[in-house]
Biopython code that builds the backbone (N, CA, C, O; Angstrom):
import numpy as np
from Bio.PDB.StructureBuilder import StructureBuilder

atoms = [
    (1, "MET", "N", (-19.824, 1.179, -32.577)),
    (1, "MET", "CA", (-18.788, 0.489, -33.311)),
    (1, "MET", "C", (-17.703, 0.024, -32.345)),
    (1, "MET", "O", (-17.245, 0.790, -31.497)),
    (2, "THR", "N", (-17.298, -1.240, -32.482)),
    (2, "THR", "CA", (-16.275, -1.801, -31.614)),
    (2, "THR", "C", (-14.897, -1.431, -32.152)),
    (2, "THR", "O", (-14.596, -1.606, -33.333)),
    (3, "ARG", "N", (-14.093, -0.926, -31.266)),
    (3, "ARG", "CA", (-12.745, -0.506, -31.653)),
    (3, "ARG", "C", (-11.802, -1.694, -31.587)),
    (3, "ARG", "O", (-11.806, -2.445, -30.611)),
    (4, "LYS", "N", (-10.994, -1.865, -32.623)),
    (4, "LYS", "CA", (-10.041, -2.973, -32.646)),
    (4, "LYS", "C", (-8.842, -2.607, -31.780)),
    (4, "LYS", "O", (-8.232, -1.552, -31.951)),
    (5, "ARG", "N", (-8.522, -3.485, -30.861)),
    (5, "ARG", "CA", (-7.403, -3.262, -29.936)),
    (5, "ARG", "C", (-6.124, -3.875, -30.486)),
    (5, "ARG", "O", (-6.152, -4.885, -31.189)),
    (6, "LYS", "N", (-5.017, -3.254, -30.156)),
    (6, "LYS", "CA", (-3.709, -3.787, -30.540)),
    (6, "LYS", "C", (-3.360, -4.950, -29.623)),
    (6, "LYS", "O", (-3.713, -4.926, -28.444)),
    (7, "PRO", "N", (-2.681, -5.958, -30.130)),
    (7, "PRO", "CA", (-2.278, -7.075, -29.258)),
    (7, "PRO", "C", (-1.140, -6.646, -28.339)),
    (7, "PRO", "O", (-0.272, -5.860, -28.717)),
    (8, "LEU", "N", (-1.168, -7.182, -27.125)),
    (8, "LEU", "CA", (-0.095, -6.889, -26.170)),
    (8, "LEU", "C", (1.142, -7.709, -26.509)),
    (8, "LEU", "O", (1.031, -8.906, -26.777)),
    (9, "PRO", "N", (2.312, -7.093, -26.503)),
    (9, "PRO", "CA", (3.535, -7.864, -26.749)),
    (9, "PRO", "C", (3.915, -8.689, -25.517)),
    (9, "PRO", "O", (3.439, -8.427, -24.413)),
    (10, "ALA", "N", (4.764, -9.672, -25.719)),
    (10, "ALA", "CA", (5.305, -10.456, -24.600)),
    (10, "ALA", "C", (6.505, -9.688, -24.040)),
    (10, "ALA", "O", (7.395, -9.282, -24.787)),
    (11, "PHE", "N", (6.519, -9.498, -22.747)),
    (11, "PHE", "CA", (7.606, -8.752, -22.107)),
    (11, "PHE", "C", (8.589, -9.712, -21.463)),
    (11, "PHE", "O", (8.196, -10.718, -20.871)),
    (12, "ARG", "N", (9.873, -9.395, -21.582)),
    (12, "ARG", "CA", (10.909, -10.242, -20.977)),
    (12, "ARG", "C", (11.164, -9.888, -19.525)),
    (12, "ARG", "O", (11.704, -10.691, -18.765)),
    (13, "SER", "N", (10.771, -8.677, -19.144)),
    (13, "SER", "CA", (11.003, -8.255, -17.758)),
    (13, "SER", "C", (9.995, -7.180, -17.377)),
    (13, "SER", "O", (9.335, -6.593, -18.234)),
    (14, "GLU", "N", (9.889, -6.936, -16.088)),
    (14, "GLU", "CA", (9.010, -5.885, -15.602)),
    (14, "GLU", "C", (9.514, -4.518, -16.060)),
    (14, "GLU", "O", (8.716, -3.632, -16.367)),
    (15, "ALA", "N", (10.820, -4.347, -16.106)),
    (15, "ALA", "CA", (11.393, -3.083, -16.554)),
    (15, "ALA", "C", (11.030, -2.807, -18.013)),
    (15, "ALA", "O", (10.728, -1.671, -18.376)),
    (16, "GLU", "N", (11.060, -3.843, -18.842)),
    (16, "GLU", "CA", (10.693, -3.686, -20.248)),
    (16, "GLU", "C", (9.218, -3.299, -20.371)),
    (16, "GLU", "O", (8.866, -2.443, -21.183)),
    (17, "GLU", "N", (8.368, -3.918, -19.576)),
    (17, "GLU", "CA", (6.945, -3.583, -19.601)),
    (17, "GLU", "C", (6.719, -2.149, -19.119)),
    (17, "GLU", "O", (5.896, -1.427, -19.683)),
    (18, "ARG", "N", (7.437, -1.742, -18.093)),
    (18, "ARG", "CA", (7.323, -0.380, -17.582)),
    (18, "ARG", "C", (7.673, 0.634, -18.665)),
    (18, "ARG", "O", (6.958, 1.618, -18.851)),
    (19, "ARG", "N", (8.768, 0.396, -19.377)),
    (19, "ARG", "CA", (9.172, 1.300, -20.466)),
    (19, "ARG", "C", (8.105, 1.346, -21.560)),
    (19, "ARG", "O", (7.825, 2.407, -22.118)),
    (20, "PHE", "N", (7.511, 0.191, -21.861)),
    (20, "PHE", "CA", (6.467, 0.114, -22.882)),
    (20, "PHE", "C", (5.288, 1.020, -22.514)),
    (20, "PHE", "O", (4.842, 1.824, -23.332)),
    (21, "TRP", "N", (4.785, 0.885, -21.278)),
    (21, "TRP", "CA", (3.602, 1.638, -20.876)),
    (21, "TRP", "C", (3.878, 3.116, -20.640)),
    (21, "TRP", "O", (2.951, 3.926, -20.667)),
    (22, "GLU", "N", (5.132, 3.483, -20.410)),
    (22, "GLU", "CA", (5.465, 4.894, -20.219)),
    (22, "GLU", "C", (5.216, 5.715, -21.472)),
    (22, "GLU", "O", (4.994, 6.923, -21.386)),
    (23, "SER", "N", (5.249, 5.077, -22.634)),
    (23, "SER", "CA", (5.129, 5.822, -23.893)),
    (23, "SER", "C", (3.877, 5.473, -24.696)),
    (23, "SER", "O", (3.781, 5.837, -25.868)),
    (24, "ARG", "N", (2.919, 4.776, -24.088)),
    (24, "ARG", "CA", (1.739, 4.359, -24.828)),
    (24, "ARG", "C", (0.462, 4.622, -24.059)),
    (24, "ARG", "O", (0.465, 4.734, -22.833)),
    (25, "ASP", "N", (-0.620, 4.719, -24.795)),
    (25, "ASP", "CA", (-1.942, 4.892, -24.218)),
    (25, "ASP", "C", (-2.566, 3.511, -24.047)),
    (25, "ASP", "O", (-2.698, 2.764, -25.016)),
    (26, "SER", "N", (-2.945, 3.175, -22.832)),
    (26, "SER", "CA", (-3.473, 1.838, -22.559)),
    (26, "SER", "C", (-4.791, 1.567, -23.283)),
    (26, "SER", "O", (-5.132, 0.406, -23.511)),
    (27, "THR", "N", (-5.536, 2.607, -23.648)),
    (27, "THR", "CA", (-6.813, 2.386, -24.332)),
    (27, "THR", "C", (-6.629, 1.798, -25.724)),
    (27, "THR", "O", (-7.583, 1.280, -26.306)),
    (28, "ASP", "N", (-5.430, 1.869, -26.260)),
    (28, "ASP", "CA", (-5.146, 1.214, -27.545)),
    (28, "ASP", "C", (-5.066, -0.299, -27.377)),
    (28, "ASP", "O", (-5.193, -1.036, -28.354)),
    (29, "TYR", "N", (-4.855, -0.770, -26.144)),
    (29, "TYR", "CA", (-4.612, -2.187, -25.873)),
    (29, "TYR", "C", (-5.680, -2.837, -24.979)),
    (29, "TYR", "O", (-5.886, -4.050, -25.027)),
    (30, "VAL", "N", (-6.349, -2.022, -24.172)),
    (30, "VAL", "CA", (-7.283, -2.560, -23.175)),
    (30, "VAL", "C", (-8.640, -1.879, -23.313)),
    (30, "VAL", "O", (-8.715, -0.659, -23.463)),
    (31, "ASN", "N", (-9.704, -2.663, -23.263)),
    (31, "ASN", "CA", (-11.056, -2.116, -23.241)),
    (31, "ASN", "C", (-11.441, -1.913, -21.777)),
    (31, "ASN", "O", (-11.890, -2.849, -21.114)),
    (32, "TRP", "N", (-11.267, -0.699, -21.277)),
    (32, "TRP", "CA", (-11.499, -0.422, -19.867)),
    (32, "TRP", "C", (-12.973, -0.482, -19.489)),
    (32, "TRP", "O", (-13.299, -0.587, -18.306)),
    (33, "ARG", "N", (-13.874, -0.417, -20.473)),
    (33, "ARG", "CA", (-15.310, -0.531, -20.180)),
    (33, "ARG", "C", (-15.676, -1.938, -19.715)),
    (33, "ARG", "O", (-16.678, -2.123, -19.024)),
    (34, "LYS", "N", (-14.878, -2.916, -20.085)),
    (34, "LYS", "CA", (-15.132, -4.297, -19.684)),
    (34, "LYS", "C", (-14.292, -4.721, -18.484)),
    (34, "LYS", "O", (-14.335, -5.878, -18.066)),
    (35, "SER", "N", (-13.544, -3.799, -17.944)),
    (35, "SER", "CA", (-12.665, -4.151, -16.821)),
    (35, "SER", "C", (-13.466, -4.312, -15.538)),
    (35, "SER", "O", (-14.573, -3.790, -15.413)),
    (36, "GLU", "N", (-12.894, -5.037, -14.591)),
    (36, "GLU", "CA", (-13.489, -5.234, -13.276)),
    (36, "GLU", "C", (-12.530, -4.712, -12.225)),
    (36, "GLU", "O", (-11.312, -4.754, -12.397)),
    (37, "ARG", "N", (-13.094, -4.224, -11.141)),
    (37, "ARG", "CA", (-12.252, -3.703, -10.056)),
    (37, "ARG", "C", (-11.532, -4.862, -9.379)),
    (37, "ARG", "O", (-12.145, -5.867, -9.019)),
    (38, "GLY", "N", (-10.232, -4.708, -9.213)),
    (38, "GLY", "CA", (-9.431, -5.733, -8.551)),
    (38, "GLY", "C", (-9.519, -5.611, -7.044)),
    (38, "GLY", "O", (-9.699, -4.516, -6.509)),
    (39, "ARG", "N", (-9.391, -6.729, -6.365)),
    (39, "ARG", "CA", (-9.385, -6.741, -4.891)),
    (39, "ARG", "C", (-8.140, -7.497, -4.445)),
    (39, "ARG", "O", (-7.841, -8.583, -4.942)),
    (40, "PHE", "N", (-7.435, -6.911, -3.513)),
    (40, "PHE", "CA", (-6.219, -7.498, -2.984)),
    (40, "PHE", "C", (-6.308, -7.531, -1.456)),
    (40, "PHE", "O", (-5.672, -6.721, -0.781)),
    (41, "PRO", "N", (-7.092, -8.459, -0.910)),
    (41, "PRO", "CA", (-7.332, -8.439, 0.535)),
    (41, "PRO", "C", (-6.096, -8.719, 1.384)),
    (41, "PRO", "O", (-6.051, -8.303, 2.542)),
    (42, "ASN", "N", (-5.114, -9.395, 0.857)),
    (42, "ASN", "CA", (-3.932, -9.740, 1.650)),
    (42, "ASN", "C", (-2.762, -8.799, 1.409)),
    (42, "ASN", "O", (-1.669, -9.025, 1.930)),
    (43, "LEU", "N", (-2.975, -7.751, 0.629)),
    (43, "LEU", "CA", (-1.912, -6.805, 0.328)),
    (43, "LEU", "C", (-1.663, -5.928, 1.545)),
    (43, "LEU", "O", (-2.578, -5.288, 2.063)),
    (44, "LYS", "N", (-0.438, -5.907, 1.986)),
    (44, "LYS", "CA", (-0.072, -5.127, 3.162)),
    (44, "LYS", "C", (0.702, -3.882, 2.709)),
    (44, "LYS", "O", (1.519, -3.960, 1.791)),
    (45, "PRO", "N", (0.451, -2.750, 3.344)),
    (45, "PRO", "CA", (1.208, -1.557, 2.976)),
    (45, "PRO", "C", (2.691, -1.731, 3.293)),
    (45, "PRO", "O", (3.056, -2.437, 4.234)),
    (46, "SER", "N", (3.514, -1.099, 2.523)),
    (46, "SER", "CA", (4.953, -1.158, 2.766)),
    (46, "SER", "C", (5.268, -0.500, 4.106)),
    (46, "SER", "O", (4.649, 0.492, 4.489)),
    (47, "THR", "N", (6.228, -1.065, 4.799)),
    (47, "THR", "CA", (6.642, -0.488, 6.073)),
    (47, "THR", "C", (8.152, -0.272, 6.065)),
    (47, "THR", "O", (8.887, -0.880, 5.288)),
    (48, "ARG", "N", (8.579, 0.597, 6.938)),
    (48, "ARG", "CA", (10.008, 0.857, 7.087)),
    (48, "ARG", "C", (10.309, 0.934, 8.573)),
    (48, "ARG", "O", (9.615, 1.620, 9.323)),
    (49, "ALA", "N", (11.330, 0.237, 8.984)),
    (49, "ALA", "CA", (11.734, 0.264, 10.389)),
    (49, "ALA", "C", (12.419, 1.596, 10.696)),
    (49, "ALA", "O", (13.235, 2.091, 9.918)),
    (50, "ILE", "N", (12.066, 2.157, 11.844)),
    (50, "ILE", "CA", (12.713, 3.384, 12.300)),
    (50, "ILE", "C", (13.185, 3.189, 13.729)),
    (50, "ILE", "O", (12.720, 2.296, 14.438)),
    (51, "SER", "N", (14.099, 4.021, 14.132)),
    (51, "SER", "CA", (14.564, 4.003, 15.501)),
    (51, "SER", "C", (13.986, 5.233, 16.190)),
    (51, "SER", "O", (14.153, 6.360, 15.723)),
    (52, "LEU", "N", (13.308, 5.001, 17.298)),
    (52, "LEU", "CA", (12.663, 6.091, 18.018)),
    (52, "LEU", "C", (13.044, 5.988, 19.488)),
    (52, "LEU", "O", (12.713, 5.009, 20.157)),
    (53, "ARG", "N", (13.723, 6.976, 19.974)),
    (53, "ARG", "CA", (14.131, 6.977, 21.375)),
    (53, "ARG", "C", (13.027, 7.606, 22.220)),
    (53, "ARG", "O", (12.607, 8.738, 21.984)),
    (54, "LEU", "N", (12.566, 6.837, 23.218)),
    (54, "LEU", "CA", (11.521, 7.298, 24.119)),
    (54, "LEU", "C", (12.023, 7.209, 25.551)),
    (54, "LEU", "O", (12.827, 6.336, 25.877)),
    (55, "PRO", "N", (11.558, 8.100, 26.397)),
    (55, "PRO", "CA", (11.896, 7.959, 27.813)),
    (55, "PRO", "C", (11.348, 6.625, 28.327)),
    (55, "PRO", "O", (10.258, 6.204, 27.942)),
    (56, "VAL", "N", (12.103, 5.976, 29.188)),
    (56, "VAL", "CA", (11.720, 4.653, 29.701)),
    (56, "VAL", "C", (10.328, 4.710, 30.323)),
    (56, "VAL", "O", (9.516, 3.810, 30.110)),
    (57, "ASN", "N", (10.052, 5.755, 31.086)),
    (57, "ASN", "CA", (8.754, 5.891, 31.741)),
    (57, "ASN", "C", (7.619, 5.929, 30.715)),
    (57, "ASN", "O", (6.590, 5.281, 30.907)),
    (58, "LEU", "N", (7.800, 6.681, 29.629)),
    (58, "LEU", "CA", (6.774, 6.774, 28.588)),
    (58, "LEU", "C", (6.564, 5.415, 27.914)),
    (58, "LEU", "O", (5.427, 5.001, 27.685)),
    (59, "LEU", "N", (7.649, 4.735, 27.604)),
    (59, "LEU", "CA", (7.544, 3.421, 26.964)),
    (59, "LEU", "C", (6.809, 2.429, 27.876)),
    (59, "LEU", "O", (5.991, 1.640, 27.403)),
    (60, "GLU", "N", (7.094, 2.468, 29.151)),
    (60, "GLU", "CA", (6.410, 1.574, 30.090)),
    (60, "GLU", "C", (4.914, 1.885, 30.150)),
    (60, "GLU", "O", (4.093, 0.970, 30.216)),
    (61, "ARG", "N", (4.557, 3.173, 30.127)),
    (61, "ARG", "CA", (3.141, 3.548, 30.133)),
    (61, "ARG", "C", (2.451, 3.075, 28.849)),
    (61, "ARG", "O", (1.304, 2.630, 28.888)),
    (62, "ILE", "N", (3.138, 3.171, 27.734)),
    (62, "ILE", "CA", (2.580, 2.694, 26.460)),
    (62, "ILE", "C", (2.373, 1.181, 26.511)),
    (62, "ILE", "O", (1.340, 0.676, 26.072)),
    (63, "LYS", "N", (3.350, 0.467, 27.044)),
    (63, "LYS", "CA", (3.234, -0.998, 27.143)),
    (63, "LYS", "C", (2.072, -1.405, 28.047)),
    (63, "LYS", "O", (1.375, -2.378, 27.759)),
    (64, "ILE", "N", (1.862, -0.676, 29.127)),
    (64, "ILE", "CA", (0.738, -0.962, 30.026)),
    (64, "ILE", "C", (-0.584, -0.734, 29.287)),
    (64, "ILE", "O", (-1.499, -1.553, 29.373)),
    (65, "ALA", "N", (-0.676, 0.386, 28.561)),
    (65, "ALA", "CA", (-1.901, 0.679, 27.801)),
    (65, "ALA", "C", (-2.154, -0.392, 26.744)),
    (65, "ALA", "O", (-3.296, -0.800, 26.537)),
    (66, "ALA", "N", (-1.097, -0.850, 26.075)),
    (66, "ALA", "CA", (-1.234, -1.888, 25.052)),
    (66, "ALA", "C", (-1.673, -3.202, 25.683)),
    (66, "ALA", "O", (-2.512, -3.914, 25.130)),
    (67, "ASN", "N", (-1.100, -3.523, 26.846)),
    (67, "ASN", "CA", (-1.450, -4.755, 27.544)),
    (67, "ASN", "C", (-2.930, -4.751, 27.946)),
    (67, "ASN", "O", (-3.599, -5.781, 27.859)),
    (68, "LYS", "N", (-3.437, -3.600, 28.383)),
    (68, "LYS", "CA", (-4.850, -3.491, 28.747)),
    (68, "LYS", "C", (-5.757, -3.738, 27.546)),
    (68, "LYS", "O", (-6.869, -4.247, 27.686)),
    (69, "ARG", "N", (-5.263, -3.369, 26.359)),
    (69, "ARG", "CA", (-6.045, -3.542, 25.127)),
    (69, "ARG", "C", (-5.737, -4.871, 24.430)),
    (69, "ARG", "O", (-6.338, -5.206, 23.410)),
    (70, "ASP", "N", (-4.795, -5.615, 24.997)),
    (70, "ASP", "CA", (-4.373, -6.906, 24.441)),
    (70, "ASP", "C", (-3.875, -6.774, 23.003)),
    (70, "ASP", "O", (-4.241, -7.564, 22.132)),
    (71, "VAL", "N", (-3.029, -5.759, 22.768)),
    (71, "VAL", "CA", (-2.402, -5.558, 21.457)),
    (71, "VAL", "C", (-0.911, -5.316, 21.663)),
    (71, "VAL", "O", (-0.507, -4.873, 22.739)),
    (72, "PRO", "N", (-0.088, -5.595, 20.661)),
    (72, "PRO", "CA", (1.338, -5.277, 20.788)),
    (72, "PRO", "C", (1.535, -3.764, 20.919)),
    (72, "PRO", "O", (0.820, -2.981, 20.294)),
    (73, "TYR", "N", (2.495, -3.371, 21.722)),
    (73, "TYR", "CA", (2.685, -1.943, 21.977)),
    (73, "TYR", "C", (3.068, -1.172, 20.721)),
    (73, "TYR", "O", (2.684, -0.012, 20.569)),
    (74, "GLN", "N", (3.826, -1.804, 19.811)),
    (74, "GLN", "CA", (4.196, -1.106, 18.580)),
    (74, "GLN", "C", (2.972, -0.862, 17.700)),
    (74, "GLN", "O", (2.872, 0.177, 17.047)),
    (75, "SER", "N", (2.049, -1.812, 17.683)),
    (75, "SER", "CA", (0.804, -1.628, 16.925)),
    (75, "SER", "C", (-0.019, -0.495, 17.517)),
    (75, "SER", "O", (-0.606, 0.302, 16.785)),
    (76, "LEU", "N", (-0.061, -0.423, 18.838)),
    (76, "LEU", "CA", (-0.800, 0.653, 19.490)),
    (76, "LEU", "C", (-0.190, 2.013, 19.164)),
    (76, "LEU", "O", (-0.918, 2.976, 18.921)),
    (77, "ILE", "N", (1.113, 2.096, 19.157)),
    (77, "ILE", "CA", (1.780, 3.354, 18.793)),
    (77, "ILE", "C", (1.386, 3.759, 17.375)),
    (77, "ILE", "O", (1.095, 4.929, 17.126)),
    (78, "LYS", "N", (1.372, 2.795, 16.436)),
    (78, "LYS", "CA", (0.990, 3.106, 15.049)),
    (78, "LYS", "C", (-0.447, 3.600, 14.965)),
    (78, "LYS", "O", (-0.740, 4.541, 14.227)),
    (79, "VAL", "N", (-1.345, 2.971, 15.718)),
    (79, "VAL", "CA", (-2.750, 3.403, 15.717)),
    (79, "VAL", "C", (-2.855, 4.816, 16.253)),
    (79, "VAL", "O", (-3.526, 5.656, 15.653)),
    (80, "TRP", "N", (-2.203, 5.090, 17.370)),
    (80, "TRP", "CA", (-2.259, 6.423, 17.958)),
    (80, "TRP", "C", (-1.683, 7.480, 17.020)),
    (80, "TRP", "O", (-2.248, 8.566, 16.888)),
    (81, "LEU", "N", (-0.567, 7.171, 16.371)),
    (81, "LEU", "CA", (0.027, 8.131, 15.432)),
    (81, "LEU", "C", (-0.921, 8.410, 14.265)),
    (81, "LEU", "O", (-1.105, 9.564, 13.877)),
    (82, "ALA", "N", (-1.521, 7.360, 13.709)),
    (82, "ALA", "CA", (-2.448, 7.526, 12.586)),
    (82, "ALA", "C", (-3.653, 8.359, 13.006)),
    (82, "ALA", "O", (-4.091, 9.236, 12.262)),
    (83, "GLU", "N", (-4.194, 8.087, 14.203)),
    (83, "GLU", "CA", (-5.344, 8.862, 14.692)),
    (83, "GLU", "C", (-4.988, 10.335, 14.844)),
    (83, "GLU", "O", (-5.774, 11.213, 14.487)),
    (84, "LYS", "N", (-3.803, 10.598, 15.376)),
    (84, "LYS", "CA", (-3.378, 11.975, 15.580)),
    (84, "LYS", "C", (-3.205, 12.701, 14.246)),
    (84, "LYS", "O", (-3.613, 13.854, 14.108)),
    (85, "ILE", "N", (-2.609, 12.035, 13.279)),
    (85, "ILE", "CA", (-2.409, 12.646, 11.955)),
    (85, "ILE", "C", (-3.761, 12.905, 11.290)),
    (85, "ILE", "O", (-3.955, 13.955, 10.677)),
    (86, "ASP", "N", (-4.698, 11.956, 11.404)),
    (86, "ASP", "CA", (-6.009, 12.109, 10.790)),
    (86, "ASP", "C", (-6.821, 13.248, 11.404)),
    (86, "ASP", "O", (-7.637, 13.873, 10.728)),
    (87, "SER", "N", (-6.590, 13.511, 12.684)),
    (87, "SER", "CA", (-7.347, 14.569, 13.352)),
    (87, "SER", "C", (-6.682, 15.932, 13.209)),
    (87, "SER", "O", (-7.272, 16.946, 13.581)),
    (88, "ALA", "N", (-5.481, 15.970, 12.685)),
    (88, "ALA", "CA", (-4.755, 17.250, 12.554)),
    (88, "ALA", "C", (-5.252, 18.066, 11.374)),
    (88, "ALA", "O", (-4.749, 19.162, 11.126)),
]
sb = StructureBuilder()
sb.init_structure("model")
sb.init_model(0)
sb.init_chain("A")
sb.init_seg("    ")
for serial, (resi, resn, name, xyz) in enumerate(atoms, 1):
    if name == "N":
        sb.init_residue(resn, " ", resi, " ")
    sb.init_atom(name, np.array(xyz, "f"), 0.0, 1.0, " ", f" {name:<3s}", serial, name[0])
structure = sb.get_structure()
């Protein structure tokens, strides 16, 4: 038996929609069995700038390593940090 879904209201703002979904079950409005997985290939993770003081010698060694790999040194630092966290 097919379940009758409630119609979605028109929202005036994202905040109004957020409040709506906080108190309701989406299965009353959406047939999740017919849903498709979304893909967002251009979605970039949020980033936050930080200030990190490094000894000049260490920074120069990092820049040399990045230059050998033909990548920006800040990108190399992020890769190394992620690898270290993943292996911990």
